TORFI-782478 format. One record per residue (C-alpha): residue number from 1; residue in three letters; x, y, z. Coordinates in steps of 0.1 Angstrom, whole numbers, plus 2048, in hexadecimal, padded with zeros to 3 digits. Layout:
% residues N
   i  aa   X   Y   Z
 NUM ALA   X   Y   Z
...
% end
This chain:
% residues 453
   i  aa   X   Y   Z
   1 MET 800 800 800
   2 LYS 80B 823 7F8
   3 PRO 817 838 815
   4 VAL 7FF 850 825
   5 ALA 80E 86F 819
   6 GLU 80F 862 7F6
   7 ARG 7EA 859 7F6
   8 VAL 7E2 87A 803
   9 ALA 7F5 88B 7E7
  10 ASP 7E5 876 7CD
  11 VAL 7C3 882 7D7
  12 MET 7CB 8A7 7DF
  13 THR 7DC 8AD 7BD
  14 ALA 7C1 89D 7A8
  15 LEU 7A8 8B8 7B4
  16 ASP 79E 8D6 7A4
  17 LEU 787 8F3 7B2
  18 GLY 768 8E2 7A0
  19 ASP 76E 8C3 7B8
  20 VAL 769 8D8 7D7
  21 PRO 746 8DC 7E2
  22 GLU 738 8FE 7E7
  23 ALA 735 8FA 80D
  24 ALA 75B 8F3 80D
  25 ARG 763 910 7F8
  26 ARG 74D 927 80C
  27 ALA 75F 91B 82B
  28 ALA 781 923 81B
  29 ARG 776 946 810
  30 ARG 768 94D 834
  31 ASP 78B 942 843
  32 LEU 79D 958 82C
  33 MET 787 975 835
  34 ASP 78C 96E 85A
  35 ALA 7B1 969 857
  36 ALA 7B6 98A 843
  37 GLY 7A3 99F 85D
  38 LEU 7B9 990 878
  39 CYS 7D8 99A 864
  40 VAL 7CC 9BD 866
  41 ALA 7C3 9BB 88B
  42 ALA 7E5 9B0 895
  43 ARG 7F8 9C8 87E
  44 ARG 802 9E1 899
  45 THR 80B 9CA 8B6
  46 ASP 82D 9C6 8C5
  47 TYR 831 9A2 8BC
  48 MET 82B 9A9 898
  49 ALA 843 9C5 898
  50 ALA 85D 9AC 8A4
  51 VAL 854 992 88A
  52 VAL 856 9AB 86C
  53 SER 875 9BB 879
  54 GLY 886 998 87F
  55 TRP 87F 98D 85A
  56 ASP 89A 999 844
  57 GLY 88D 98D 821
  58 GLY 87D 9A7 80A
  59 GLY 869 99E 7EB
  60 GLY 848 99F 7D9
  61 CYS 830 98F 7F3
  62 THR 818 99F 809
  63 ALA 814 99F 82D
  64 ILE 7F2 9AE 833
  65 GLY 7F2 9CE 845
  66 HIS 818 9D4 841
  67 PRO 828 9EC 828
  68 HIS 845 9D9 81B
  69 GLY 845 9BB 805
  70 LEU 855 99C 811
  71 ASP 863 97C 803
  72 SER 848 95F 801
  73 ALA 856 94F 821
  74 GLY 856 970 834
  75 ALA 831 97A 82A
  76 ALA 826 955 833
  77 VAL 836 95B 856
  78 VAL 829 97D 85C
  79 ASN 806 975 84F
  80 GLY 806 954 863
  81 THR 810 965 885
  82 ALA 7F8 980 881
  83 VAL 7DA 96A 87B
  84 HIS 7E0 957 89A
  85 GLY 7F0 973 8AF
  86 GLU 7CF 97E 8C1
  87 ASP 7C2 95A 8C5
  88 PHE 7A3 966 8B2
  89 ASP 7A7 94E 893
  90 ASP 795 92E 88A
  91 THR 797 90E 89B
  92 LEU 78B 8E9 897
  93 GLU 774 8D6 8AE
  94 GLY 779 8B2 8B7
  95 ALA 79F 8B3 8B4
  96 PRO 7A8 8D8 8BD
  97 ILE 7C1 8E9 8A7
  98 ARG 7C2 90A 894
  99 VAL 7BE 906 86E
 100 GLY 7C0 924 857
 101 ALA 7DE 934 867
 102 MET 7F7 91C 859
 103 VAL 7E6 917 836
 104 ILE 7D8 937 82B
 105 PRO 7F9 94B 82F
 106 ALA 80C 930 81C
 107 VAL 7F4 930 7FF
 108 LEU 7F1 955 7FB
 109 ALA 817 95A 7FA
 110 ALA 81A 93C 7E0
 111 CYS 800 94A 7C9
 112 GLU 80C 96D 7CB
 113 ARG 830 963 7C5
 114 TYR 82A 94B 7A9
 115 GLY 80E 95B 798
 116 ARG 7F2 943 79F
 117 SER 7CD 94B 79D
 118 GLY 7B4 951 7B6
 119 ALA 7A3 932 7AE
 120 ASP 7C5 91F 7B4
 121 ALA 7C7 931 7D5
 122 LEU 7A4 927 7E0
 123 LEU 7A9 903 7D6
 124 GLY 7CB 902 7EA
 125 ILE 7BA 910 808
 126 ALA 79F 8F8 809
 127 CYS 7B7 8DB 805
 128 GLY 7CF 8E8 81F
 129 LEU 7B4 8EF 83A
 130 GLU 7A7 8CC 832
 131 MET 7C8 8BB 838
 132 ILE 7CA 8CE 859
 133 CYS 7A8 8C2 865
 134 ARG 7AD 89E 85A
 135 LEU 7D3 89B 865
 136 ASN 7CA 8A7 888
 137 HIS 7B1 88B 88D
 138 VAL 7CD 870 887
 139 ALA 7D9 873 8AC
 140 PRO 7C3 88C 8BD
 141 GLY 7D0 89A 8DC
 142 ALA 7F0 888 8DC
 143 ILE 807 8A3 8CF
 144 HIS 7FA 8BC 8EB
 145 ARG 800 8A1 904
 146 ALA 823 89B 8FA
 147 GLY 82C 8C2 8FF
 148 PHE 82A 8CE 8DB
 149 HIS 812 8E6 8CA
 150 PRO 7FE 8D4 8AD
 151 VAL 7FE 8F5 89A
 152 GLY 823 8F4 897
 153 VAL 826 8CF 891
 154 LEU 80A 8C8 877
 155 GLY 808 8EB 869
 156 PRO 823 8E6 851
 157 PHE 810 8C8 840
 158 GLY 7F2 8DD 83A
 159 ALA 806 8FA 82D
 160 ALA 819 8E3 815
 161 VAL 7F9 8D3 808
 162 GLY 7E8 8F6 805
 163 ALA 807 907 7F3
 164 GLY 80F 8E6 7DF
 165 VAL 7E9 8E4 7D2
 166 ALA 7E9 909 7C9
 167 LEU 809 907 7B6
 168 GLY 7FE 8E9 7A3
 169 LEU 816 8CF 7B1
 170 ASP 812 8AB 7A6
 171 SER 80F 88D 7BC
 172 VAL 835 885 7BC
 173 GLN 83D 8A9 7C4
 174 LEU 822 8AD 7E0
 175 THR 82F 88C 7EF
 176 ARG 852 899 7F0
 177 ALA 845 8B9 7FF
 178 LEU 832 8A6 81B
 179 GLY 852 895 822
 180 VAL 865 8B3 825
 181 ALA 849 8C4 83B
 182 GLY 84F 8A9 856
 183 SER 872 8B5 85C
 184 MET 866 8D9 860
 185 SER 84D 8D2 87C
 186 SER 856 8E3 89E
 187 GLY 843 8F6 8BA
 188 ILE 845 8EE 8DF
 189 SER 82A 8F9 8F7
 190 GLU 83F 90A 912
 191 PHE 830 92B 908
 192 LEU 815 91F 921
 193 THR 82C 924 93E
 194 ALA 835 949 939
 195 GLY 81C 956 920
 196 ALA 838 95A 905
 197 TRP 832 964 8E1
 198 THR 83E 943 8D1
 199 LYS 81A 934 8CE
 200 ARG 813 951 8B6
 201 LEU 82F 949 8A2
 202 HIS 829 925 89C
 203 PRO 80D 929 880
 204 GLY 824 942 86E
 205 TRP 841 92B 86F
 206 ALA 82D 90D 864
 207 ALA 820 920 847
 208 GLN 842 92A 83B
 209 SER 84D 907 841
 210 GLY 832 8F8 82D
 211 LEU 838 910 810
 212 ARG 85D 908 810
 213 ALA 856 8E3 810
 214 ALA 83E 8E7 7F3
 215 LEU 858 8FA 7DF
 216 LEU 873 8E1 7E7
 217 GLY 85B 8C5 7DD
 218 ARG 856 8D7 7BC
 219 ALA 87B 8DA 7B7
 220 GLY 880 8B5 7BC
 221 PHE 88E 8B3 7DF
 222 VAL 885 892 7EE
 223 GLY 873 88E 80F
 224 PRO 869 86C 81E
 225 PRO 849 861 813
 226 THR 842 84E 833
 227 VAL 843 86F 847
 228 LEU 821 868 855
 229 ASP 821 843 859
 230 GLY 845 836 85B
 231 PRO 857 827 878
 232 ARG 866 84B 87F
 233 SER 848 85F 876
 234 ILE 83D 881 881
 235 PHE 825 870 89A
 236 ASN 83E 859 8A9
 237 GLY 854 87A 8AE
 238 PHE 839 893 8BB
 239 ALA 81F 87B 8C9
 240 PRO 833 85F 8D8
 241 GLY 81D 843 8E4
 242 ALA 7FF 84B 8D0
 243 GLN 7EF 833 8B6
 244 PRO 7EA 846 898
 245 ARG 7CA 83E 885
 246 PHE 7CB 848 860
 247 GLU 7A6 842 857
 248 PRO 79C 866 861
 249 LEU 7B6 874 84A
 250 LEU 7B0 85D 82B
 251 GLU 78B 853 82D
 252 ASP 776 866 814
 253 LEU 794 87E 80D
 254 GLY 788 896 7F0
 255 GLU 766 88C 7F5
 256 ARG 75D 895 818
 257 TRP 769 8B8 823
 258 LEU 76E 8BB 848
 259 MET 779 8DF 845
 260 GLU 755 8E9 840
 261 ASP 751 8E6 865
 262 ILE 76F 8FE 86E
 263 ALA 764 913 88C
 264 PHE 769 939 88D
 265 LYS 76F 94B 8AC
 266 PRO 758 966 8BB
 267 TYR 771 96B 8D8
 268 ALA 795 972 8D7
 269 CYS 7A2 958 8EF
 270 GLY 7A4 931 8F4
 271 THR 789 921 8E2
 272 MET 77F 90B 8FE
 273 ILE 777 92A 914
 274 HIS 75C 935 8FD
 275 PRO 73E 920 907
 276 TYR 747 92B 92D
 277 ILE 747 950 922
 278 ASP 726 94C 911
 279 CYS 718 93E 932
 280 MET 726 95C 945
 281 VAL 715 974 92B
 282 ASP 6F4 961 92F
 283 MET 6F8 968 955
 284 ALA 6FF 98C 94F
 285 ARG 6E1 98F 939
 286 ASP 6CB 981 954
 287 GLY 6D4 9A1 96B
 288 ILE 6EB 98F 984
 289 ASP 705 9A7 993
 290 ALA 72A 99E 996
 291 GLN 728 9A8 9BC
 292 ASP 70B 98F 9C1
 293 VAL 721 972 9B6
 294 VAL 730 95E 9D2
 295 ASP 741 943 9BC
 296 VAL 73F 934 99A
 297 GLU 745 90E 996
 298 CYS 74C 901 973
 299 GLU 748 8DD 969
 300 THR 766 8D8 94E
 301 GLY 777 8BD 93B
 302 GLU 797 8B0 949
 303 GLY 7AA 8B8 929
 304 LEU 7A3 8DE 92F
 305 VAL 7B3 8E0 950
 306 ALA 7D8 8E1 948
 307 ARG 7D5 8FC 92F
 308 LEU 7B8 912 93B
 309 TRP 7B3 90D 960
 310 GLU 7D3 905 971
 311 PRO 7E6 913 984
 312 LEU 7C5 921 990
 313 ALA 7D4 93E 9A3
 314 ALA 7E8 949 985
 315 LYS 7CB 945 96D
 316 ARG 7B6 95C 984
 317 GLN 7D1 977 981
 318 PRO 7E2 973 95F
 319 PRO 801 987 95A
 320 SER 7F9 995 939
 321 GLY 7DD 99B 921
 322 TYR 7EB 97F 90C
 323 ALA 7EC 967 929
 324 ALA 7C8 970 931
 325 LYS 7BD 962 910
 326 PHE 7C5 940 91E
 327 SER 7B5 944 93F
 328 MET 792 936 945
 329 PRO 78A 94C 965
 330 PHE 796 96C 953
 331 GLY 783 967 932
 332 MET 764 95D 944
 333 ALA 766 97B 95C
 334 VAL 76D 995 940
 335 GLY 751 985 92B
 336 PHE 739 98A 948
 337 LEU 743 9AE 94D
 338 ASP 744 9B9 92A
 339 GLY 72D 9A2 917
 340 ASP 74B 99B 900
 341 ALA 76D 98C 8FF
 342 GLY 77E 99D 8E1
 343 LEU 79D 9AE 8DB
 344 ALA 796 9CA 8F2
 345 GLN 791 9B3 90E
 346 PHE 7B3 9A3 90E
 347 THR 7CB 9BF 915
 348 ASP 7E8 9C1 92F
 349 GLU 7D2 9DD 93F
 350 ARG 7B3 9C7 942
 351 ALA 7C6 9AB 950
 352 ARG 7CF 9C3 96F
 353 GLU 7AA 9CF 975
 354 PRO 79E 9C9 997
 355 GLY 77B 9C2 98D
 356 VAL 784 9A8 975
 357 LEU 79B 997 98C
 358 GLU 782 998 9A9
 359 LEU 769 985 995
 360 ALA 783 96C 986
 361 ALA 78E 964 9A9
 362 LYS 76B 955 9AF
 363 ILE 76D 93C 993
 364 ARG 778 919 998
 365 TYR 773 8F7 986
 366 VAL 76A 8D4 98E
 367 ILE 774 8B8 975
 368 ASP 755 8A7 964
 369 PRO 75F 884 95A
 370 ASP 742 884 942
 371 ASN 74C 8A2 930
 372 PRO 74D 89E 909
 373 TYR 76D 8B3 903
 374 PRO 77D 8B0 8E9
 375 ASP 75F 8A5 8D5
 376 GLU 749 8C1 8E0
 377 TYR 753 8E3 8F3
 378 THR 73A 8E9 90E
 379 GLY 734 903 928
 380 HIS 728 902 94C
 381 LEU 723 917 96A
 382 ARG 713 910 98C
 383 VAL 712 933 99D
 384 ARG 70D 938 9C2
 385 LEU 6FD 95C 9C9
 386 ARG 6FD 971 9EB
 387 ASP 6D8 96B 9EE
 388 GLY 6DE 945 9F1
 389 ARG 6D1 93E 9CE
 390 VAL 6E4 926 9B7
 391 VAL 6E1 92C 992
 392 GLU 6EE 916 976
 393 TYR 6F5 91C 952
 394 ARG 700 904 935
 395 ARG 70C 907 911
 396 PRO 70C 8E5 8FE
 397 HIS 724 8F0 8E4
 398 LEU 73B 90B 8D5
 399 ARG 72B 928 8C5
 400 GLY 73B 92C 8A2
 401 GLY 741 907 89F
 402 LYS 72E 8EE 88A
 403 HIS 70F 8EE 8A2
 404 GLU 70A 913 8A2
 405 PRO 720 924 886
 406 LEU 725 949 883
 407 GLU 70F 958 868
 408 ASP 720 96A 84C
 409 VAL 715 98B 85A
 410 GLU 725 982 87C
 411 LEU 745 979 86B
 412 VAL 747 998 856
 413 ALA 740 9AC 875
 414 LYS 75E 99B 886
 415 PHE 773 9A4 867
 416 ARG 76A 9C9 868
 417 GLY 770 9CA 88D
 418 ASN 793 9BD 888
 419 VAL 79A 9D5 86C
 420 ARG 78F 9F2 881
 421 HIS 7A5 9E4 89D
 422 GLY 7C3 9E3 885
 423 GLY 7BE A08 87D
 424 TRP 7B4 A04 85A
 425 SER 79B A1A 845
 426 GLU 778 A0C 841
 427 ASP 77E A0D 819
 428 LEU 79E 9F8 819
 429 GLY 78E 9E0 831
 430 GLU 770 9DC 81A
 431 GLU 788 9D8 7FC
 432 LEU 799 9BC 80F
 433 LEU 779 9AC 817
 434 ARG 76F 9AC 7F3
 435 PHE 78F 99D 7EA
 436 THR 78C 980 801
 437 LEU 768 976 7F9
 438 GLY 770 979 7D4
 439 VAL 792 96A 7D2
 440 GLN 788 94F 7BB
 441 ASP 782 969 79F
 442 GLU 7A5 979 7A1
 443 ASP 7BB 971 783
 444 ASP 7DA 974 79A
 445 LEU 7DF 97F 7BD
 446 SER 7F2 9A0 7B5
 447 ALA 7D5 9B1 7C5
 448 LEU 7E2 9A9 7E7
 449 ALA 7FD 9C4 7E2
 450 ARG 7E2 9DD 7E7
 451 PHE 7E0 9D1 80D
 452 ARG 804 9DA 815
 453 ARG 7FC 9F7 82C
% end
């Protein structure tokens, strides 16, 4: 039997845009729109200034929201870092991972650099997103448990597929590219300890790595075709002890599109916090005052504890706005007080605000052994009030996910809010919006140069 990477390459390189159902094409356009808005939102941040300054390769490719052209790898790094930088980008239910931040920047850079059409770009985006969605189900959770970040480990494969398909690689070339991509995987999870910036960089690095792998595969550089299923495969290295199952990757590939169910975030923080925030918003709408709350107990899945709940004292008082994005108590508290948890709520100043911290200190958790995570992201509150009453709130699933997707009007509103946050004019934002939603009609991606500002 052919190696798994070769079987994937056989399917992906045989597709054209007409083989992609409209629901999948729509999902790809929506993801492109969301990602582009996030590039603008992050353009004036300190971490993006560092990434742009730290890349010394100029050229003719666009980092959206920045004035100077970069080489293709540089554009992929900058855009990928920006998309994920505020933790407001897409996600995948069932086997949590970011999807578009690794794929979309690689495809845009490849198509702009090599004169490919918008239809090529849309096909590459759809295929790359599908690769991430499927690959992350091969050994779900195992990469996280080993101390690595799946975005950095699996991202180069999705980026290689996306860029490779957009560039028209054949099956042999794409198999080589996937083999090369495996040696470019990286990303440790130590950022969780100190709130460092490296998590933001992982998708950008994966995007440029996958792009480089595609170009090397096209040029004839040989990577191992057994990169996914061999005795020293990517899973043996980054998910030791796991038993990879390749059926989720291969079954109905090219016919059934998992990326149609990509989830888009309404809040700019860790995905699994969202249903709990919505419970808090529900409580605030019922007229309960923060001063009347004695304590809040949350049933939670055990898989959420290490990243979002513990150490509880530190999560109740996060050291920065960025660290607050991965704090269940802080996200819940600010959601209750503001009715939102967007870009304005996760600042260093807000992370020190006494009223938020006072409410966060009342929030605790208990592990529910029957919690359906990671198959479903649920929310729960049991609130004890000063008058002796106990009130309870539940959310059965993630808002923005497959059960309750964001409507187009909601996603466009998010895009426009991100553009305003990034300091662009309304007219320029609307031009970018039209470009993303109509990308398949572009003869080439030279129009991206209009967004170097």
